C-alpha positions as CSV (number, residue, x, y, z in Angstrom):
1,M,8.6,14.6,9.6
2,A,8.0,12.0,12.2
3,Q,8.4,13.1,15.8
4,E,11.5,11.1,16.3
5,T,11.9,12.2,19.9
6,L,9.1,9.7,20.6
7,L,11.1,6.8,19.2
8,A,13.8,5.2,21.2
9,D,17.2,4.8,19.5
10,D,17.0,1.0,19.1
11,F,13.4,1.3,17.8
12,L,14.4,4.0,15.4
13,R,17.3,1.9,14.0
14,Q,14.9,-1.0,13.5
15,L,12.4,1.2,11.6
16,I,15.2,2.6,9.4
17,N,16.2,-1.0,8.6
18,V,12.6,-1.8,7.6
19,G,12.4,1.1,5.1
20,E,9.2,2.5,3.6
21,V,6.1,0.3,3.8
22,D,2.6,0.1,2.3
23,I,0.8,-1.3,5.4
24,L,1.6,-0.8,9.0
25,V,-0.4,-2.7,11.6
26,G,-0.2,-1.2,15.1
27,L,-0.7,-3.4,18.3
28,P,-0.8,-1.4,21.5
29,T,-0.3,-3.8,24.4
30,H,-0.1,-4.2,28.1
31,N,-0.1,-7.6,29.7
32,N,-2.0,-9.3,26.9
33,S,-0.2,-12.7,26.9
34,K,-3.5,-14.6,27.1
35,T,-5.0,-13.2,23.9
36,I,-2.1,-11.8,21.8
37,A,-1.0,-15.0,19.9
38,P,-4.2,-15.6,17.9
39,V,-4.4,-11.9,17.1
40,V,-0.9,-11.9,15.7
41,R,-1.6,-15.1,13.7
42,A,-4.8,-13.5,12.2
43,I,-2.8,-10.4,11.2
44,Q,-0.1,-12.5,9.6
45,S,-2.6,-14.7,7.8
46,C,-4.4,-11.7,6.3
47,I,-1.1,-10.1,5.1
48,L,-0.1,-13.4,3.5
49,T,-3.4,-14.0,1.7
50,C,-4.6,-10.5,1.0
51,F,-1.5,-8.3,0.7
52,P,1.3,-10.7,-0.5
53,R,2.9,-8.1,-2.7
54,E,2.7,-5.2,-0.3
55,R,5.5,-4.1,2.1
56,A,4.1,-4.6,5.6
57,V,5.2,-4.3,9.2
58,I,3.7,-5.1,12.6
59,I,4.5,-2.5,15.2
60,N,4.0,-3.5,18.9
61,A,3.9,-0.4,21.2
62,D,4.0,-1.9,24.7
63,G,3.2,-0.1,27.9
64,G,5.5,-2.0,30.3
65,S,4.1,-5.6,30.1
66,Q,5.4,-8.0,32.8
67,D,3.9,-11.2,31.3
68,G,6.1,-11.6,28.2
69,T,3.6,-10.0,25.7
70,P,6.2,-8.3,23.5
71,E,8.2,-11.5,23.3
72,L,5.1,-13.4,22.1
73,V,4.5,-10.8,19.4
74,T,8.0,-10.8,18.0
75,S,8.5,-14.5,18.3
76,A,5.3,-15.5,16.5
77,S,6.5,-17.5,13.6
78,I,5.0,-16.8,10.2
79,D,6.1,-20.3,9.2
80,D,3.1,-21.7,11.0
81,V,0.8,-19.5,9.0
82,W,2.6,-20.4,5.7
83,T,2.0,-24.1,6.5
84,A,-1.7,-23.6,7.2
85,S,-2.4,-21.2,4.3
86,K,-0.1,-22.6,1.6
87,V,0.5,-19.0,0.6
88,Y,3.9,-17.2,0.7
89,T,4.4,-13.5,0.8
90,L,6.6,-11.9,-1.8
91,R,8.0,-9.5,0.8
92,T,9.5,-9.8,4.2
93,L,6.9,-9.3,7.0
94,H,8.7,-7.3,9.6
95,C,7.6,-7.4,13.3
96,I,9.0,-4.9,15.8
97,S,8.3,-4.2,19.5
98,T,9.1,-1.2,21.5
99,Q,8.4,-0.3,25.1
100,Y,7.2,3.3,25.1
101,A,6.6,3.6,28.9
102,R,6.6,1.7,32.1
103,T,2.8,2.1,32.5
104,P,0.1,2.0,29.7
105,E,-1.1,5.2,28.3
106,P,-3.4,5.0,25.2
107,G,-2.3,8.3,23.8
108,T,1.4,7.6,23.9
109,A,0.9,4.2,22.4
110,L,-1.1,5.6,19.5
111,R,1.3,8.5,19.1
112,T,4.3,6.1,18.9
113,I,2.5,4.0,16.3
114,L,1.6,7.1,14.2
115,A,5.2,8.4,14.5
116,A,6.4,5.1,13.1
117,A,3.8,5.2,10.3
118,D,4.9,8.7,9.4
119,L,8.6,7.8,9.4
120,L,8.0,4.7,7.2
121,R,5.6,6.7,4.9
122,A,3.0,4.0,5.4
123,R,0.0,4.3,2.9
124,V,-2.3,2.8,5.5
125,C,-2.1,2.4,9.3
126,V,-4.3,-0.2,11.0
127,L,-4.9,-0.4,14.7
128,I,-5.9,-3.8,16.1
129,S,-6.8,-4.4,19.8
130,P,-4.7,-7.2,21.5
131,D,-8.0,-8.3,23.2
132,A,-9.8,-8.9,19.9
133,T,-10.5,-12.5,20.7
134,T,-13.1,-12.8,17.9
135,I,-10.8,-11.5,15.2
136,E,-10.9,-13.1,11.8
137,P,-8.1,-12.7,9.3
138,D,-10.3,-10.7,7.0
139,W,-10.8,-8.0,9.6
140,L,-7.5,-6.5,8.5
141,Q,-8.5,-6.5,4.9
142,R,-12.0,-5.1,5.6
143,L,-10.4,-2.1,7.3
144,A,-7.2,-1.6,5.2
145,R,-8.4,-2.3,1.7
146,P,-10.7,0.8,1.4
147,V,-7.9,3.0,2.6
148,Y,-5.2,1.3,0.5
149,A,-7.2,0.9,-2.8
150,D,-10.1,3.3,-2.6
151,S,-8.7,6.5,-1.1
152,F,-10.6,6.5,2.2
153,D,-8.9,8.3,5.1
154,L,-10.7,6.6,8.0
155,V,-12.4,3.3,8.1
156,S,-14.0,2.5,11.4
157,P,-15.6,-0.8,12.4
158,V,-19.2,-1.9,12.6
159,Y,-19.5,-4.7,15.1
160,Q,-22.3,-7.2,15.9
161,R,-22.9,-7.3,19.7
162,P,-25.4,-8.8,22.1
163,K,-28.1,-6.3,23.0
164,S,-26.6,-6.0,26.5
165,E,-23.2,-4.9,25.1
166,G,-22.1,-1.6,23.6
167,V,-24.6,0.4,25.7
168,L,-22.3,3.4,26.1
169,M,-21.7,3.5,22.4
170,R,-25.4,3.1,21.5
171,N,-26.9,5.4,24.1
172,L,-24.3,8.2,24.2
173,L,-21.2,8.2,22.0
174,Y,-22.8,7.3,18.7
175,P,-26.0,9.4,18.9
176,M,-24.3,12.5,20.4
177,T,-21.3,12.4,18.0
178,R,-23.7,12.0,15.1
179,A,-25.9,14.9,16.2
180,I,-22.9,17.2,17.0
181,Y,-20.7,16.5,14.0
182,G,-23.2,15.3,11.4
183,F,-21.8,11.9,10.4
184,Q,-23.4,8.6,11.1
185,V,-20.2,6.8,12.3
186,Y,-21.4,3.9,14.5
187,E,-18.1,3.5,16.4
188,P,-16.6,7.0,17.0
189,Y,-14.4,5.4,19.7
190,A,-13.0,2.2,18.2
191,S,-10.4,-0.3,19.2
192,E,-9.9,-1.4,15.6
193,F,-9.7,1.1,12.7
194,A,-7.6,2.0,9.6
195,I,-6.4,5.5,8.6
196,S,-4.5,6.9,5.6
197,G,-0.9,8.0,5.8
198,R,-2.2,11.5,5.3
199,L,-4.5,11.5,8.2
200,A,-1.9,9.7,10.4
201,T,0.6,12.5,9.8
202,D,-1.9,15.3,10.2
203,F,-3.2,13.8,13.4
204,L,0.3,13.3,14.7
205,N,0.8,17.1,14.4
206,Q,-2.3,18.0,16.3
207,E,-1.8,19.9,19.5
208,I,-3.7,17.5,21.7
209,W,-1.0,15.1,22.9
210,D,-0.1,17.0,26.1
211,D,-3.7,17.4,27.1
212,E,-5.3,14.9,29.4
213,W,-7.8,13.7,26.7
214,G,-5.0,13.4,24.2
215,R,-3.3,11.0,26.6
216,I,-6.3,8.9,27.5
217,G,-8.9,9.3,24.7
218,P,-7.1,9.9,21.4
219,E,-9.3,7.5,19.4
220,M,-12.3,9.8,19.9
221,F,-10.3,12.8,18.9
222,L,-9.0,11.0,15.8
223,T,-12.6,10.3,14.6
224,I,-13.6,13.9,15.3
225,T,-10.5,15.2,13.4
226,A,-11.7,13.2,10.4
227,M,-15.2,14.5,10.7
228,T,-14.2,18.1,11.0
229,G,-11.5,18.0,8.3
230,K,-11.5,17.3,4.6
231,Y,-11.2,13.5,5.0
232,R,-13.1,10.7,3.4
233,I,-14.8,8.5,6.0
234,G,-16.2,5.0,5.7
235,Q,-17.0,2.1,7.9
236,S,-16.8,-1.7,7.5
237,F,-18.7,-4.7,9.0
238,L,-16.3,-6.8,11.0
239,G,-18.6,-9.2,12.7
240,M,-18.8,-10.3,16.3
241,K,-17.3,-8.2,19.0
242,A,-16.6,-10.2,22.2
243,P,-17.4,-8.5,25.5
244,P,-14.6,-7.8,27.9
245,T,-13.7,-10.8,30.0
246,H,-13.2,-8.8,33.2
247,R,-15.1,-5.7,34.3
248,S,-15.5,-3.7,37.5
249,A,-17.1,-0.4,38.6
250,S,-13.9,1.4,38.0
251,D,-13.9,0.2,34.3
252,V,-17.1,2.2,33.7
253,V,-15.6,5.4,35.2
254,G,-12.5,5.0,33.1
255,A,-14.5,4.3,30.0
256,M,-16.7,7.4,30.6
257,R,-13.6,9.6,31.0
258,R,-11.9,8.3,27.9
259,T,-15.0,8.6,25.7
260,A,-17.6,11.1,27.0
261,G,-14.8,13.2,28.5
262,A,-13.0,13.4,25.2
263,L,-16.2,14.1,23.3
264,F,-17.1,17.0,25.7
265,A,-13.6,18.3,25.5
266,S,-13.7,18.4,21.7
267,L,-16.7,20.8,21.7
268,D,-14.8,23.9,22.8
269,R,-12.2,23.7,20.1
270,N,-14.7,22.8,17.3
271,F,-17.6,25.1,18.3
272,A,-17.4,27.1,15.1
273,T,-17.8,23.9,13.1
274,W,-20.5,21.9,15.0
275,S,-22.7,24.8,16.0
276,T,-23.7,25.3,12.3
277,I,-24.4,21.6,11.5
278,T,-28.0,20.4,11.4
279,G,-29.1,16.8,10.9
280,S,-26.6,14.0,9.9
281,Q,-25.5,12.2,6.8
282,P,-24.7,8.5,6.4
283,V,-21.2,7.4,5.5
284,P,-20.3,4.5,3.1
285,T,-20.7,1.2,5.0
286,L,-18.8,-1.6,3.4
287,G,-19.5,-5.4,3.5
288,T,-22.4,-7.3,4.9
289,P,-23.4,-7.9,8.6
290,S,-22.6,-11.3,10.1
291,E,-25.4,-13.7,10.8
292,A,-23.9,-15.1,14.0
293,V,-25.2,-13.8,17.3
294,L,-23.3,-13.7,20.6
295,E,-25.0,-14.9,23.7
296,P,-26.3,-12.1,25.9
297,V,-24.6,-11.2,29.1
298,Q,-26.6,-11.7,32.2
299,L,-27.3,-8.5,34.1
300,S,-28.6,-7.7,37.5
301,R,-31.5,-5.2,37.0
302,K,-31.8,-4.7,40.8
303,R,-28.2,-3.8,41.1
304,L,-28.3,-1.3,38.2
305,R,-31.5,0.3,39.6
306,D,-30.0,0.5,43.1
307,M,-26.7,2.1,41.9
308,F,-28.8,4.6,39.9
309,A,-31.1,5.5,42.8
310,T,-28.3,5.7,45.3
311,G,-26.2,7.9,43.0
312,V,-29.1,10.3,42.4
313,T,-29.7,10.7,46.1
314,Q,-26.0,11.1,47.1
315,L,-25.1,13.4,44.2
316,E,-28.2,15.6,44.3
317,P,-26.2,18.6,45.6
318,V,-23.7,18.1,42.7
319,F,-26.5,17.7,40.2
320,K,-28.0,21.1,41.3
321,S,-24.8,22.7,39.8
322,I,-25.1,20.8,36.5
323,L,-28.7,20.1,35.7
324,S,-31.8,22.2,35.2
325,F,-34.5,22.1,37.8
326,S,-36.8,20.2,35.5
327,T,-34.3,17.6,34.5
328,L,-33.2,17.0,38.1
329,S,-36.9,16.7,39.2
330,E,-37.4,14.0,36.6
331,L,-34.3,12.1,37.8
332,L,-35.6,12.2,41.4
333,R,-38.9,10.9,40.2
334,I,-37.3,8.1,38.1
335,A,-35.1,7.1,41.1
336,S,-38.2,6.5,43.2
337,L,-39.6,3.9,40.6
338,E,-39.6,0.2,41.3
339,I,-37.9,-2.0,38.8
340,R,-41.1,-3.2,37.2
341,N,-42.1,0.4,36.4
342,F,-38.6,1.7,35.7
343,D,-38.2,4.0,32.7
344,Y,-35.6,6.7,31.8
345,P,-37.2,8.3,28.7
346,A,-35.1,9.1,25.7
347,D,-35.8,12.9,25.8
348,V,-34.9,13.1,29.5
349,W,-31.7,11.2,28.9
350,V,-30.8,13.5,26.0
351,K,-31.4,16.6,28.0
352,T,-29.3,15.1,30.8
353,V,-26.3,14.5,28.5
354,L,-26.6,17.9,26.8
355,E,-26.8,19.7,30.2
356,F,-23.7,17.8,31.4
357,A,-21.9,18.9,28.2
358,A,-22.8,22.5,28.7
359,A,-21.8,22.3,32.4
360,Y,-18.5,20.8,31.3
361,H,-17.9,23.7,28.9
362,R,-18.6,26.2,31.6
363,S,-16.6,24.3,34.2
364,V,-19.3,24.7,36.8
365,I,-17.3,22.3,39.0
366,N,-14.2,20.3,38.4
367,R,-14.5,18.8,35.0
368,D,-13.4,15.3,36.0
369,H,-16.0,15.4,38.7
370,I,-18.7,16.2,36.1
371,I,-17.7,13.2,34.0
372,Q,-17.7,10.9,37.1
373,A,-21.1,12.2,38.1
374,M,-22.6,10.9,34.9
375,V,-21.8,7.3,35.7
376,P,-24.8,6.5,38.0
377,L,-27.1,8.2,35.5
378,Y,-25.6,6.1,32.7
379,R,-26.4,3.0,34.7
380,G,-30.0,4.1,34.9
381,R,-30.2,4.7,31.2
382,S,-28.6,1.3,30.7
383,L,-31.3,-0.4,32.8
384,A,-34.0,1.4,30.8
385,F,-32.3,0.4,27.5
386,F,-32.2,-3.3,28.6
387,M,-35.8,-3.3,29.7
388,E,-37.0,-1.6,26.5
389,N,-35.2,-4.1,24.3
390,R,-35.1,-7.4,26.3
391,N,-37.8,-9.1,24.2
392,G,-37.1,-7.4,20.9
393,S,-35.2,-8.5,17.9
394,G,-31.9,-7.1,16.7
395,K,-33.8,-4.8,14.3
396,D,-36.0,-3.6,17.2
397,T,-32.8,-2.6,19.1
398,D,-31.4,-0.8,16.0
399,D,-34.7,1.0,15.6
400,S,-34.6,2.1,19.3
401,V,-31.1,3.4,18.8
402,E,-32.1,5.2,15.7
403,A,-35.0,6.9,17.5
404,L,-32.6,8.0,20.2
405,C,-30.3,9.5,17.6
406,G,-33.3,11.4,16.3
407,E,-33.9,12.8,19.8
408,F,-30.3,14.0,20.0
409,E,-30.6,15.7,16.6
410,R,-33.9,17.2,17.5
411,L,-32.7,18.6,20.8
412,K,-29.3,19.9,19.5
413,P,-30.6,23.5,19.5
414,Y,-31.2,23.1,23.2
415,L,-27.4,22.6,23.7
416,L,-26.7,25.8,21.8
417,E,-29.3,27.6,24.0
418,I,-27.7,26.6,27.2
419,W,-24.1,26.6,26.0
420,A,-23.2,30.0,27.3
421,D,-26.3,31.2,29.2
422,G,-26.5,28.4,31.7
423,K,-29.5,26.3,32.7
């Protein structure tokens, strides 16, 4: 049964009027008026051309937008898409918006969409980011078709990015999740993905929604649920992923909390599963990579180096509670390096992350402070990653990431060694 208490009365009435659906597309929004219109058009276009016989609905879960975003979603006319495509759906394409809160909260947005999918008995539920400015109509098909037609339970994206983008994913989230849970899912924290109705209902009934990480990092928990349960996992090439248009220092802290925080939090509840896993296995990867390449983002190497060095100096007393003597000594040495000689070796970075994970498990200090203390060290690893790959090809960068994954898998026994016994 859907958790109907999540659904406002008016929203519930609209869902009942829609009836059962085959495909539900969820759009979690908050003040996305500048980007939402082409995203909705792309979704409509794909449903018209790829799923004309299926019962479909677009569900907009809005976190209190003040810029008219929900109105733009519900007023998007499918007539324009019909005119351009010359294709007409055999079913009514419903589009519903609901405000789930006055302020955005990723967990509540996802939970609202999953509750709607459960109530409507959707065969596939697809999440699309309202900021997906590079979206193409076939994104929806590439995600939904394997679930709808081939019995996959989770299909996550594979993006093409500039070398300077996706550093957190490439240097921490992907390699660590791969080593811990044994699946080579490139985007364990994704803003676009598709899940089966079965996984949607099962995840909806998880006891994570009242936890902090269930509220701010549910996407990571969803992927881990699929990895640790009896679900069929795949991934699909989507193409280019545009970088965020606006970023600040606080964005990095928030991203670290939503991703690394959620990953670390998952380790306690899944210890019996991950502690026995060795190595990793590939998952089916569908489609072909795009040939297009996004222009690299310009970065200030000096600024990254200074933020890393300052953070190591200022947080040294905190690091003494988290890191081993040898790892902290290495960080102090690295912080003294000039830019031209800067290097944060892969094995040192992996030990840093694993020691942070163990410290988080033991709650050696406030857990949120542990996550925040990782940020300057991540900046240092980012700088090293940029410098290692600045003159290399895309394949060279992929090989570098693959080598880092190998280090995480090789050193996983070290995490088990320090898990309960300390540094």
